[in-house]
SELUMFI-150740 format. One line per 4 residues: for each residue y, z, x of C-alpha. Coordinates in steps of 0.05 Angstrom, whole numbers, plus 5000, padded with zeros to 4 digits. Each point is the difference from the previous one (the first is absolute). Layout:
Y Z X ~ ... .
//
This chain:
8794 4212 1636 ~ 5003 4999 5076 ~ 4952 4963 5044 ~ 4954 5045 5042 .
4960 4991 5064 ~ 4940 5036 5030 ~ 5010 5024 5071 ~ 4961 5039 5053 .
5037 5054 5038 ~ 4960 5036 5054 ~ 4935 4987 4963 ~ 5026 5022 4931 .
5009 4950 4943 ~ 5065 5002 4960 ~ 5032 4959 4944 ~ 5074 4985 5013 .
5055 4966 4960 ~ 5029 4937 5028 ~ 5070 5027 5017 ~ 4969 5063 5031 .
4953 4956 5041 ~ 5060 4961 5029 ~ 5035 5064 5021 ~ 4937 5030 5030 .
4985 4935 5038 ~ 5070 4997 5030 ~ 4994 5073 5021 ~ 4933 4990 5035 .
5024 4937 5035 ~ 5061 5038 5024 ~ 4955 5054 5028 ~ 4955 4950 5035 .
5059 4964 5031 ~ 5027 5066 5026 ~ 4936 5029 5030 ~ 4971 4934 5026 .
4928 4974 5003 ~ 4974 5040 5060 ~ 4945 5052 4992 ~ 5049 5057 4995 .
5040 4964 4946 ~ 4937 4983 4960 ~ 4979 5073 5002 ~ 5069 5022 4974 .
4998 4949 4944 ~ 4928 5021 4980 ~ 5022 5073 4995 ~ 5062 4981 4960 .
4958 4959 4951 ~ 4952 5059 4993 ~ 5059 5045 4982 ~ 5027 4948 4951 .
4932 4996 4966 ~ 4999 5077 4995 ~ 5070 5000 4967 ~ 4981 4947 4949 .
4934 5034 4984 ~ 5036 5066 4986 ~ 5047 4964 4951 ~ 4943 4965 4963 .
4979 5030 4933 ~ 4954 4980 4944 ~ 5060 4977 4959 ~ 5034 4961 5056 .
4961 4967 5057 ~ 5045 4941 5017 ~ 5048 5007 5058 ~ 5072 4989 4979 .
5062 4985 5040 ~ 5023 5072 4988 ~ 4936 5025 5034 ~ 5013 4954 5059 .
5072 5023 5007 ~ 4979 5072 4996 ~ 4948 4988 5054 ~ 5052 4967 5045 .
5045 5061 4992 ~ 4943 5046 5021 ~ 4976 4957 5058 ~ 5066 4974 5025 .
5018 4932 5030 ~ 5006 4974 5071 ~ 5076 4999 4991 ~ 4999 5075 4992 .
4972 5009 5071 ~ 5069 4984 5032 ~ 5030 5067 4979 ~ 5038 5047 5045 .
4964 5054 5038 ~ 5031 5054 4957 ~ 4976 4968 4936 ~ 4930 4995 5030 .
5000 5075 5013 ~ 5019 5013 4928 ~ 4944 4954 4976 ~ 4950 5036 5044 .
5024 5067 4975 ~ 4991 4978 4927 ~ 4931 4972 5016 ~ 4978 5068 5027 .
5009 5029 4930 ~ 4947 4953 4970 ~ 4938 5036 4973 ~ 4942 4996 5049 .
4930 4977 4982 ~ 4936 5024 5032 ~ 4961 4949 5040 ~ 4950 5003 5058 .
5036 4979 5064 ~ 4956 4950 5039 ~ 5050 4998 5058 ~ 4991 5074 5018 .
4928 5013 4981 ~ 4944 5036 5036 ~ 4949 4993 4943 ~ 5027 4976 4934 .
5076 5008 5009 ~ 5004 5057 4949 ~ 5039 5046 5047 ~ 5047 4943 5019 .
5015 4988 4926 ~ 5010 5074 4986 ~ 5046 5006 5060 ~ 5043 4942 4975 .
5000 5028 4929 ~ 5021 5070 5020 ~ 5040 4977 5061 ~ 4958 5044 5046 .
4977 4992 5072 ~ 4930 4971 5002 ~ 4976 5047 5056 ~ 5019 5062 4960 .
4968 4971 4937 ~ 4934 4986 5037 ~ 4999 5070 5031 ~ 5009 5029 4931 .
4942 4957 4974 ~ 4953 5023 5055 ~ 5018 5073 4988 ~ 4988 4992 4925 .
4934 4965 5014 ~ 4972 5063 5034 ~ 5035 5050 4953 ~ 4974 4966 4937 .
4930 4988 5029 ~ 5007 4924 4996 ~ 5037 4995 4934 ~ 5060 4969 5034 .
4954 4946 5027 ~ 4975 4985 4930 ~ 5072 4996 4976 ~ 5016 4952 5057 .
4942 4955 4979 ~ 5023 5001 4927 ~ 5070 4980 5021 ~ 4972 4946 5044 .
4964 4970 4940 ~ 5055 5012 4948 ~ 5064 4984 5038 ~ 5014 4925 5011 .
5015 4974 5070 ~ 5070 4974 5015 ~ 4984 4927 5014 ~ 5065 4964 4989 .
5068 5015 5031 ~ 5027 5018 4931 ~ 4947 5054 4993 ~ 5016 5027 5069 .
5073 5005 4980 ~ 4982 5035 4934 ~ 4957 5049 5040 ~ 5063 5021 5038 .
5045 5001 4939 ~ 5038 4937 5017 ~ 5018 4945 4951 ~ 4956 4938 5009 .
5059 4953 5005 ~ 5003 4935 5039 ~ 5042 5033 5054 ~ 4953 5060 5008 .
4938 4956 5001 ~ 5030 4956 5054 ~ 5021 5061 5040 ~ 4932 5033 4995 .
4962 4938 5022 ~ 5047 4987 5058 ~ 4992 5072 5024 ~ 4924 4994 4997 .
5002 4935 5040 ~ 5048 5029 5050 ~ 4957 5062 5009 ~ 4938 4958 5013 .
5037 4956 5050 ~ 5028 5060 5038 ~ 4932 5033 5003 ~ 4968 4937 5027 .
5056 4990 5051 ~ 4993 5071 5026 ~ 4925 4991 5008 ~ 5010 4933 5034 .
5049 5030 5050 ~ 4955 5059 5016 ~ 4955 5005 5061 ~ 4940 5006 4956 .
5012 4931 4971 ~ 5011 4969 5070 ~ 4938 5032 5029 ~ 4960 4984 4938 .
5023 4928 5000 ~ 4978 4991 5073 ~ 4934 5035 4986 ~ 4988 4957 4939 .
5016 4937 5039 ~ 4953 5021 5057 ~ 4946 5019 4950 ~ 5010 4934 4965 .
4990 4961 5065 ~ 4936 5039 5015 ~ 4973 4989 4929 ~ 5018 4926 5004 .
4964 4991 5066 ~ 4939 5038 4975 ~ 4996 4958 4937 ~ 5010 4937 5042 .
4940 5018 5044 ~ 4957 5019 4939 ~ 5018 4934 4967 ~ 4980 4960 5061 .
4934 5036 5005 ~ 4987 4991 4926 ~ 5016 4925 5004 ~ 4950 4992 5058 .
4946 5040 4965 ~ 5011 4961 4936 ~ 4997 4935 5039 ~ 4934 5020 5032 .
4973 5018 4931 ~ 5020 4931 4973 ~ 4967 4965 5060 ~ 4934 5038 4992 .
5000 4991 4924 ~ 5014 4926 5004 ~ 4949 4988 5056 ~ 4943 5035 4966 .
5019 4970 4934 ~ 4996 4929 5029 ~ 4934 5018 5034 ~ 4971 5026 4935 .
5025 4940 4961 ~ 4970 4951 5050 ~ 4934 5037 5003 ~ 4993 5004 4924 .
5021 4929 4985 ~ 4972 4960 5059 ~ 4950 5036 5045 ~ 4970 5053 4955 .
5007 5075 5002 ~ 4938 5024 5036 ~ 5032 5012 5069 ~ 5065 5032 4974 .
4972 5043 4944 ~ 5022 5072 5008 ~ 5059 4985 5045 ~ 5067 5031 4979 .
5053 4962 4961 ~ 4954 4941 4988 ~ 5018 4959 4939 ~ 4942 4997 4951 .
4941 5008 5049 ~ 4953 5009 4941 ~ 5014 4931 4970 ~ 4980 4934 5031 .
5052 4956 4966 ~ 4969 4930 5012 ~ 4934 5021 4968 ~ 5036 5033 4942 .
5043 4938 4985 ~ 4939 4954 5003 ~ 4973 5034 4937 ~ 5063 4984 4960 .
5033 4935 5023 ~ 4978 4931 5023 ~ 4979 4993 5074 ~ 5056 4952 5016 .
5052 5049 4974 ~ 4972 5059 5039 ~ 5025 4976 5068 ~ 5070 4985 4974 .
5001 5065 4962 ~ 4982 5039 5063 ~ 5054 4965 5041 ~ 5053 5014 4947 .
4978 5072 4988 ~ 5000 5010 5075 ~ 5071 4975 5006 ~ 5026 5040 4941 .
4967 5064 5025 ~ 5005 4987 5075 ~ 5073 4981 5005 ~ 5025 5068 4976 .
4952 5033 5049 ~ 5026 4955 5055 ~ 5071 5019 4979 ~ 4982 5073 5010 .
4977 4985 5071 ~ 5064 4960 5014 ~ 5046 5054 4972 ~ 4961 5054 5038 .
5007 4964 5067 ~ 5075 4990 4987 ~ 5009 5074 4988 ~ 4959 5021 5061 .
5021 4949 5052 ~ 5069 4982 4972 ~ 4998 4927 5022 ~ 5048 4948 4975 .
4977 4944 4953 ~ 5027 4959 4944 ~ 4979 5044 4942 ~ 5028 4955 4947 .
4959 4939 5022 ~ 4935 5041 5006 ~ 5010 5035 4933 ~ 5018 4936 4963 .
4941 4962 5030 ~ 4951 5055 4981 ~ 5030 5006 4930 ~ 4997 4925 4990 .
4927 4995 5021 ~ 4982 5060 4956 ~ 5034 4971 4938 ~ 4967 4932 5010 .
4932 5034 5008 ~ 5012 5042 4938 ~ 5019 4938 4959 ~ 4939 4962 5025 .
4954 5058 4984 ~ 5028 5004 4929 ~ 4985 4926 4990 ~ 4930 5008 5028 .
4989 5062 4956 ~ 5022 4964 4937 ~ 4950 4945 5014 ~ 4943 5051 5009 .
5020 5039 4938 ~ 4985 4936 4961 ~ 4926 5013 5014 ~ 5004 5056 4948 .
5035 4959 4947 ~ 4942 4988 4951 ~ 4942 5045 4977 ~ 4930 4988 4973 .
4938 5040 4983 ~ 4925 4993 4989 ~ 4960 5048 4955 ~ 4925 5014 5004 .
4963 5043 4950 ~ 4930 5030 4997 ~ 4967 5034 4942 ~ 4957 5060 5018 .
4939 4991 4955 ~ 4968 5068 4992 ~ 4985 5023 4929 ~ 4977 5069 5022 .
5059 5011 5046 ~ 5049 5048 4967 ~ 5036 5016 5065 ~ 5021 4953 5056 .
5005 5031 5068 ~ 5057 4974 5045 ~ 4997 5014 5074 ~ 5034 4974 5063 .
4956 4957 5045 ~ 4991 5010 5075 ~ 5060 4984 5044 ~ 4966 4954 5049 .
5063 4989 5040 ~ 4994 5072 5026 ~ 4937 4980 5037 ~ 5021 4938 5038 .
5075 4988 4990 ~ 5063 5026 5032 ~ 5061 5008 4955 ~ 5059 4965 5033 .
5053 5020 4950 ~ 5000 5025 4929 ~ 5056 4994 4948 ~ 5003 5010 4925 .
4956 4949 4964 ~ 4962 4972 5059 ~ 4978 5011 5072 ~ 4979 4959 5061 .
4933 5015 5030 ~ 4972 4972 5066 ~ 4927 4978 4993 ~ 4967 4972 5062 .
5068 4984 5029 ~ 5024 4964 4938 ~ 5055 5027 4956 ~ 4981 5003 4926 .
5049 5017 4944 ~ 4971 5043 4944 ~ 5033 5027 4938 ~ 4989 5060 4955 .
4974 4987 4929 ~ 5024 5039 4939 ~ 4953 5023 4945 ~ 5017 5019 4928 .
4958 5023 4940 ~ 5018 4972 4932 ~ 4969 4993 4930 ~ 4948 4945 4988 .
5002 4959 4936 ~ 4924 4993 4999 ~ 4939 5045 5008 ~ 4986 4987 5074 .
5033 5021 5064 ~ 5039 4942 5031 ~ 5026 4994 5072 ~ 5060 4953 5007 .
5026 4981 5069 ~ 5067 4964 5004 ~ 5020 4966 5065 ~ 5075 4984 5006 .
5044 4971 5055 ~ 5065 4964 5012 ~ 5014 4933 5034 ~ 5049 4944 5010 .
4969 4965 4939 ~ 4952 5022 4946 ~ 4945 4960 5033 ~ 5012 5035 5066 .
4999 5068 4965 ~ 4935 4982 4965 ~ 4970 4979 5066 ~ 5017 5067 5031 .
4967 5033 4940 ~ 4936 4960 5009 ~ 4995 5021 5074 ~ 5004 5074 4983 .
4934 5039 5007 ~ 4983 5063 4962 ~ 4933 5030 4984 ~ 4969 5056 4960 .
4927 5018 4991 ~ 4960 5026 4941 ~ 4941 5047 5001 ~ 4976 5016 4930 .
5059 5035 4967 ~ 5039 5009 5065 ~ 5053 4953 5028 ~ 5020 5003 5073 .
5069 4970 5014 ~ 5022 4976 5069 ~ 5062 5039 5023 ~ 5036 4935 5021 .
5001 4925 4991 ~ 5007 4943 5051 ~ 5055 4947 4991 ~ 4959 4946 5037 .
4988 4978 5071 ~ 5059 4953 5007 ~ 5042 5027 4944 ~ 5071 5027 5006 .
5024 5062 4965 ~ 5032 4978 4935 ~ 5001 5066 4962 ~ 4927 4994 4980 .
4975 5052 4950 ~ 4933 5019 4969 ~ 5003 5036 4933 ~ 4935 5028 4971 .
4994 5018 4926 ~ 4941 5042 4976 ~ 4996 4989 4925 ~ 4965 5058 4966 .
4974 4995 4927 ~ 5019 5055 4952 ~ 4950 5057 5002 ~ 4978 4987 5072 .
5025 5032 5064 ~ 5012 4988 5074 ~ 4992 5047 5059 ~ 5050 4993 5057 .
4972 5017 5068 ~ 5037 5048 5046 ~ 5022 4944 5046 ~ 5026 4953 4945 .
5070 5027 5008 ~ 5010 4949 5055 ~ 5000 4941 4952 ~ 5013 5027 4929 .
5070 4986 4976 ~ 5038 5030 4941 ~ 4941 5010 4952 ~ 5027 5019 4932 .
4967 5059 4966 ~ 5013 5046 4942 ~ 5017 5061 5044 ~ 5045 4960 5048 .
4958 5025 5058 ~ 5021 4974 5068 ~ 4954 4949 5033 ~ 4982 5047 5057 .
4977 5053 4950 ~ 4956 4953 4960 ~ 4948 4991 5055 ~ 4935 5039 4996 .
5003 5002 4924 ~ 4972 4964 4939 ~ 5048 4962 4955 ~ 4980 4978 4929 .
5035 4944 4961 ~ 5019 5028 4933 ~ 5044 4970 4944 ~ 5061 5036 5028 .
4985 4977 5071 ~ 4965 5020 5064 ~ 4983 5074 4995 ~ 4968 5048 5050 .
4928 5014 4980 ~ 4973 5070 5008 ~ 4929 5002 5027 ~ 4958 5059 4975 .
//
């Protein structure tokens, strides 16, 4: 049993015996040495390999798929060797004469095509002049009322295109041997070179070259002017952006925003940063925090101004020293701010809570009415800023932090209504968190069977914001109901009910506590 190899020839996989592989390898190496490694030689070798793959594919059958040395020798006889190219001129004429007798094969000719190359392929197949063939096609198109055009399209789809040199030779009835493949490719290359040389030597090329060079100079100068104008405009934009950014930063963090509010490109005119920070961090850290935030934010803005002036005025400076200095200060500021922030985050490390409960004693009360109390801040307070969970109001010139409570309705284990208020906060220690809880102020009022809940709670006069929360639980006995006023949607939060009704749709309705849960009560 002979040893076999798996090889790839022009994209086709073959199995070949060891002795056949050695013969084929020597043959291909001989061809490569003869034709060289330039682009023309590579193209010749690629077409030869495509023809070799076609020969081996035609010999393969279901019974025998392995290439033998006999197949290789037969292929070499068909294709020829480089040594055969040194024949006499007379022998070459005989060879060409014999090649002309080879049966032609129909392909579409891509080298002489107007549309799909069908006429070029038919001309090569029947050895006819292309002009005559195209005239005949046009005449048939009108005589047959377009049937010839349909036939052309069918041939365009059905007939393969002559892609390789071997296919172009078959199209003209020539044997796809190594010699003919080389000759065909060299003729194509020669034709292209001659056409290009004629065009290069013509007056059209010379005039066109001068015109192109002149047009290129004009386009270059135009783009050069446009680029200069763009650089100046961009520099002015950077200067304006950086200047107003620095102005807005300074006004928001140091002076206040009253005199710059509404001006264009102002950074955060609606936020007074020092006052905002005072509600979160310790007073001693506020000043350092402002300085560091100012450097981190202001240095990039200052860099915009610097770059803009460089682009506009084109003055000389040591860019490396300036850039490294600004980058160094910025990195040190960022590192210091991170350390300061880590220390302040520790103020939220622990949590604590205080719970207060009140039983609503009313034997005759079957329904408890829940309504939102009056928002007294609307009468005498100005809202400075409002974010999710809390807001800052200005009362008589003093800033006061207030939060939004959350109310829920759950089942009671007894026979009475119970109101439970849970105050929670965070702090550096549990004792600190508990102290913040004790300073929180929240109130609700009762009138008979109606409870009026304040829409907000105070965190305390000197207190800092530590994530304070107020959670209100209305415990309803089974068989009794609550009525949610139309304005209660401001504080109710995720009340579970049998029908999974959204909180906003629960207001203005009666809800009865049944064994299966809180159920909407229909009033007759």
